[in-house]
N, C-alpha and C positions, 0 to 999 in steps of 0.2 A: 285570439280574442275570447273572452268565453260568454259576454251576454251579444246580445243581439236586438234591434229596438223592435216591438208586439207592434198590432192594429193600432196601440193606441199612444205608438210613439216610444212612450217607455219601456227602461232595458230588461232581460229578461235572461235567465239562464236556455244557450245556446240552443240547448238537445229540443224546447217546447216548439221552435219554428220546423221540426221535424215532420209535422204533420198538423193536419187543422185540430183533430182530436188531443192534440196535447199540448193545445195551452189549457181551457182548460182543467184540463187535470192539475196545470201544473200551477195553475191560480188555487184553485179551489182546495185541493188535496194534496197534492205532491209537497212530505216537511212538514205537514199539519200534525199537532201531536193527538194521536188515540189513542182511549182506553175503553172503547166497544170493544170485550172481547170475539161479536161477531164477523166485527170488520178485518180485526188482528189476524183470525183465523180464514179468512177468504184473502187475506194479506197471501198469505204462507202461501196458500194453496196456490193463488193467480204467480206467483212468483218462480212455483216449482214447475207450470204449464210452463212458464215463460222460458226453461232452461233450453239454450237451443234453438229460440224462436225470437222474434222481434215481440217487445213491451206494446208496438201498433197494433200486429193478431189479436195479442189477449185483449187488452180493451177494446177493439172492436167485440168480442164477442163475449167481456163480462155479462152484459146480461142474458146470454142464454148458458152464460157458466152459472150463474146464479140460479137460471129455473131448472138447466137438470140437476143437481145438488141442492136442491129444497134450500137456497137463500145464504148456505152454507151455516146453516145452525147445523155444531157439531152434534150436538145428542141426538139428530136424526141421522145424520151420513153415517155418525155412527154403528148404527143399526143395518146399514146398510150386507147383502148378500150378494151370489154372487148374481144372481135376478138384475139386480140392481146395475153392475160390474159389464153385464151384457147389455143392459137399454142403457149403458154410456158411451157403450163403443161403436152403438147404433146411433150416436144423437148426431149428425154434422154443423150442429151448431159448435159443436166446442174442436178442442185439440183431443183426437183417437188412444191415445195412447195407453197402452192397460197399464205400463208400471207409473205411472205418473197417479192415473187414477184409482189404483188399489192403494199409493202412498196414498192420497187425498183422505182415502175410508180407517185406514192405518190409523195415521194422525189423527183423523178427529176421534178418536178412542184413545190414542192417549193427552189429546185437549181434555175431555171428559176426566182422565184420571188425575191431569192438573187442577183443574178446575178442583176437586174433591182434597188435592192433596196442598194447594198455595194458594184457595180462595176466587180465581181469577184468572186467564190468561196475562190478563193487562200486567198483575202484580206482579209475576213472576217476568215478562219481558221487560218492563222498566228498569228493575235491576239492573241492567245491561247498558242504559240508557248510557251514551258518547259525551266525555265532558270534552267542554270547546277548546279547544288547542290551537289559539291565534299563527305557532307558525304553519298550520297545514295549509293547504289553499283547499275551497272546495273542490268535489268534484275531481282530483285526481287519484283516487284511488279506486279499489275494486271490492277491498276487504280492508278487516283491520281487528285490533286485539281483542276489540269486544263482542266481534263478530265470529270471529275464530273460537272463543270462546262458548260462546251461546251453541254456535254449532254443534259444537265439542258434547255440551251438557245436553238437546236437544238427542241427539244420537245417543248417548246415553244413555235416555230415557225410552226409547226406541222408536222416536221423526224417523220420516225417512225424504229422501229428495228436497234435505234444505245446507248445500254445503258452506264454505262461509260467501261466495261472492251474492249466493242467492239471500244467505241472509244480511249480509249488508246491503242489498237494497232493500229488502224489506224494511231493515232501520231508517233508510234514506228516505222514502216514502210514507212513515209510520209515525214519523218527528223524535225518535230516537236521538238522532241528530242533526241538526240546520244546517246543510250542504246544498244549499243556494249557491248562485254564484254571489264575492261579494258584491259585484254592480248588479242584482237585480232587484227591481222595485217588490218581488213580495217576500225576497228575504229578511226583512226590518214586519214584515206582518208574519213571517215564522217565528219571529225573535219574541213580538208582542203577544203572537197565543202560547207561546211555551213556558214566558213568565207568569201568565194565569191559567198556566193549567196544573190542574190538582193532582200531583202524581199520586197515581194509585198503591196502596198499602193491603 
C-alpha cells in the first residue's frame, strides 16, 4: 500500500510517516510548483548534500544550512573564498563535506551565469517539466529521461554533484512533476496548484 492515514485520518504518501517533521514538509512543500530562484537553488544544494545521507538529516539541518550559506542567495555564495570554505568546514550545524561545500560555491557561480543567459533559474528548470503519464505509478522511479537530460545539461554547463537521481528528487520536490501517491489527499492540492501555476518563461 502506497498511503497511510495521517493524524487527521486522511491518506497520505507512506514516506511522510517516517518522521514527525516529514508531515508538514509533505503537506506544505513537497510537489508544489516553485518559481523562486533562491528556493530552487537551495533545494539543489540540499539534495546534493543529502547524497549518501537521509533526507531527515538534511531537513533537520535546513535552518543551519540557510544561516551558513547566506540564505542560499547564490549571488553572495558565488563570492565565497577559502576562508568561507574553512568556516563552513568548522560549522557543526551542517554536513561538513568539503567536496559538497565547494560544489555549492561552484554551482552558485554557475547559477549567476544561468540568470544572465536564461533570465532566471526558474525559466531554465521549468523547461524540464515532466509530462503527465497515466501509465506510471507515482514513487516507483528514482530517475527519469527528463532528469537525465537535465543532469547532463547542468554538467555541460559546469554544475557539480547533481546526478540524475539527485535531479529527479529535486524535480519531485519542486513540482516539476506530481509524484504524490494516487490515494494521497495532497495529490489533488498539488494538481490544483500546478493548474494555476504561471510557468516561468
